[in-house]
ZAGU-548122 format. One record per residue (C-alpha): x, y, z; residue number from 1; residue in three letters. Coordinates in nm, 2 decimals, always signed. Example, Ala and Ser with C-alpha at 12.3 -4.5 7.8 and 13.67 -1.06 7.14 Angstrom:
2
{atom {+1.23,-0.45,+0.78},1,"ala"}
{atom {+1.37,-0.11,+0.71},2,"ser"}
This chain:
130
{atom {+2.98,+23.97,+0.73},1,"met"}
{atom {+2.87,+24.18,+1.04},2,"ser"}
{atom {+2.93,+24.01,+1.38},3,"glu"}
{atom {+2.64,+23.91,+1.57},4,"gln"}
{atom {+2.62,+24.14,+1.88},5,"val"}
{atom {+2.48,+23.93,+2.17},6,"pro"}
{atom {+2.17,+24.06,+2.38},7,"glu"}
{atom {+2.26,+24.23,+2.68},8,"val"}
{atom {+2.04,+24.23,+2.97},9,"thr"}
{atom {+1.90,+24.57,+3.15},10,"leu"}
{atom {+2.12,+24.45,+3.45},11,"leu"}
{atom {+2.45,+24.42,+3.23},12,"gln"}
{atom {+2.40,+24.78,+3.07},13,"ser"}
{atom {+2.32,+24.93,+3.41},14,"ala"}
{atom {+2.66,+24.79,+3.53},15,"leu"}
{atom {+2.86,+24.91,+3.21},16,"arg"}
{atom {+2.72,+25.26,+3.30},17,"gly"}
{atom {+2.79,+25.26,+3.67},18,"val"}
{atom {+3.14,+25.11,+3.54},19,"ala"}
{atom {+3.19,+25.41,+3.29},20,"cys"}
{atom {+3.22,+25.18,+3.00},21,"arg"}
{atom {+3.10,+25.16,+2.68},22,"cys"}
{atom {+2.73,+25.09,+2.66},23,"pro"}
{atom {+2.79,+24.86,+2.36},24,"arg"}
{atom {+3.08,+24.64,+2.44},25,"cys"}
{atom {+3.18,+24.71,+2.83},26,"gly"}
{atom {+3.53,+24.74,+2.75},27,"glu"}
{atom {+3.61,+25.09,+2.64},28,"gly"}
{atom {+3.62,+25.39,+2.85},29,"lys"}
{atom {+3.33,+25.61,+2.84},30,"leu"}
{atom {+3.51,+25.95,+2.93},31,"tyr"}
{atom {+3.83,+26.13,+2.83},32,"ala"}
{atom {+3.82,+26.38,+3.16},33,"gly"}
{atom {+3.59,+26.38,+3.47},34,"phe"}
{atom {+3.27,+26.44,+3.28},35,"leu"}
{atom {+3.39,+26.50,+2.92},36,"thr"}
{atom {+3.30,+26.21,+2.66},37,"leu"}
{atom {+3.52,+26.05,+2.42},38,"arg"}
{atom {+3.42,+26.10,+2.08},39,"pro"}
{atom {+3.38,+25.72,+2.03},40,"arg"}
{atom {+3.46,+25.40,+2.22},41,"cys"}
{atom {+3.81,+25.26,+2.13},42,"glu"}
{atom {+3.73,+24.91,+2.15},43,"val"}
{atom {+3.41,+24.86,+1.95},44,"cys"}
{atom {+3.42,+25.20,+1.77},45,"asp"}
{atom {+3.08,+25.29,+1.88},46,"leu"}
{atom {+2.99,+25.68,+1.78},47,"asp"}
{atom {+2.92,+25.84,+2.10},48,"tyr"}
{atom {+2.72,+26.15,+1.91},49,"ala"}
{atom {+2.38,+25.97,+2.00},50,"phe"}
{atom {+2.44,+26.06,+2.36},51,"ile"}
{atom {+2.21,+26.34,+2.51},52,"asp"}
{atom {+2.14,+26.30,+2.87},53,"val"}
{atom {+2.15,+26.68,+2.93},54,"gly"}
{atom {+2.15,+26.79,+3.30},55,"asp"}
{atom {+1.94,+26.46,+3.42},56,"gly"}
{atom {+2.25,+26.33,+3.61},57,"ala"}
{atom {+2.31,+26.65,+3.78},58,"ala"}
{atom {+1.94,+26.71,+3.85},59,"val"}
{atom {+1.92,+26.34,+4.03},60,"phe"}
{atom {+2.23,+26.41,+4.21},61,"met"}
{atom {+2.12,+26.74,+4.35},62,"ile"}
{atom {+1.81,+26.60,+4.45},63,"leu"}
{atom {+1.93,+26.27,+4.61},64,"ile"}
{atom {+2.25,+26.48,+4.76},65,"gly"}
{atom {+2.01,+26.77,+4.90},66,"gly"}
{atom {+1.79,+26.52,+5.06},67,"ala"}
{atom {+2.07,+26.33,+5.24},68,"ile"}
{atom {+2.21,+26.67,+5.35},69,"val"}
{atom {+1.91,+26.86,+5.47},70,"val"}
{atom {+1.78,+26.50,+5.65},71,"gly"}
{atom {+2.13,+26.46,+5.86},72,"cys"}
{atom {+2.17,+26.85,+5.91},73,"ala"}
{atom {+1.80,+26.83,+6.06},74,"leu"}
{atom {+1.88,+26.55,+6.29},75,"val"}
{atom {+2.22,+26.70,+6.42},76,"val"}
{atom {+2.02,+27.03,+6.49},77,"glu"}
{atom {+1.74,+26.87,+6.70},78,"val"}
{atom {+1.97,+26.62,+6.88},79,"lys"}
{atom {+2.27,+26.86,+6.94},80,"tyr"}
{atom {+2.21,+27.23,+6.83},81,"gln"}
{atom {+2.56,+27.30,+6.73},82,"pro"}
{atom {+2.66,+27.66,+6.65},83,"pro"}
{atom {+2.60,+27.76,+6.28},84,"phe"}
{atom {+2.98,+27.75,+6.17},85,"trp"}
{atom {+2.98,+27.39,+6.26},86,"leu"}
{atom {+2.70,+27.33,+6.04},87,"his"}
{atom {+2.87,+27.51,+5.74},88,"ala"}
{atom {+3.17,+27.30,+5.83},89,"ala"}
{atom {+3.01,+26.99,+5.83},90,"leu"}
{atom {+2.72,+27.00,+5.56},91,"trp"}
{atom {+2.95,+27.20,+5.28},92,"gly"}
{atom {+3.16,+26.88,+5.24},93,"pro"}
{atom {+2.91,+26.63,+5.26},94,"leu"}
{atom {+2.70,+26.82,+4.97},95,"val"}
{atom {+2.99,+26.80,+4.76},96,"leu"}
{atom {+3.05,+26.43,+4.83},97,"ala"}
{atom {+2.72,+26.35,+4.80},98,"thr"}
{atom {+2.66,+26.53,+4.46},99,"thr"}
{atom {+3.00,+26.52,+4.29},100,"leu"}
{atom {+3.15,+26.21,+4.36},101,"leu"}
{atom {+2.85,+26.01,+4.23},102,"pro"}
{atom {+2.78,+26.25,+3.96},103,"leu"}
{atom {+3.02,+26.07,+3.71},104,"arg"}
{atom {+2.84,+25.74,+3.75},105,"ser"}
{atom {+2.50,+25.84,+3.75},106,"met"}
{atom {+2.54,+26.03,+3.38},107,"lys"}
{atom {+2.71,+25.70,+3.25},108,"ala"}
{atom {+2.43,+25.49,+3.39},109,"leu"}
{atom {+2.19,+25.73,+3.23},110,"leu"}
{atom {+2.38,+25.69,+2.92},111,"ile"}
{atom {+2.38,+25.31,+2.91},112,"ala"}
{atom {+2.00,+25.30,+2.95},113,"leu"}
{atom {+1.98,+25.54,+2.68},114,"gln"}
{atom {+2.16,+25.31,+2.46},115,"phe"}
{atom {+1.99,+24.98,+2.60},116,"his"}
{atom {+1.64,+25.14,+2.54},117,"his"}
{atom {+1.73,+25.30,+2.22},118,"lys"}
{atom {+1.64,+25.65,+2.34},119,"ala"}
{atom {+1.62,+25.88,+2.08},120,"gln"}
{atom {+1.44,+26.21,+1.99},121,"glu"}
{atom {+1.07,+26.21,+1.93},122,"gly"}
{atom {+0.94,+26.20,+1.59},123,"arg"}
{atom {+0.57,+26.23,+1.50},124,"leu"}
{atom {+0.46,+25.97,+1.27},125,"glu"}
{atom {+0.16,+26.00,+1.05},126,"gly"}
{atom {+0.06,+26.18,+0.72},127,"pro"}
{atom {+0.29,+26.50,+0.61},128,"glu"}
{atom {+0.10,+26.82,+0.66},129,"pro"}
{atom {-0.03,+26.94,+0.36},130,"lys"}
């Protein structure tokens, strides 16, 4: 007899994603390394082969981090007009902090949302071509 899995809300799925946990049970770890996915959940045995977020998380983090850094750099330039070496010293680390630190959670969030909405490759329905 198979266990009945309780319905998971969108908020619960999102929180599981941000916590980098299994999208089905919320207990197992999603990653084996920094961005390397485990083959399956060690708690509920969910096969992670369905996961295909591509570069979506990286694109989101680059756009969001870029907007933050450019906005900050413009404010500092207009207000203080520091030398260029100081810009490099300030914004290089901020770029890394705003893109790499949240990348893991953003990727896990996209995975959890993909699982929640049962997203998969598109398939054409209709009569078979002759």
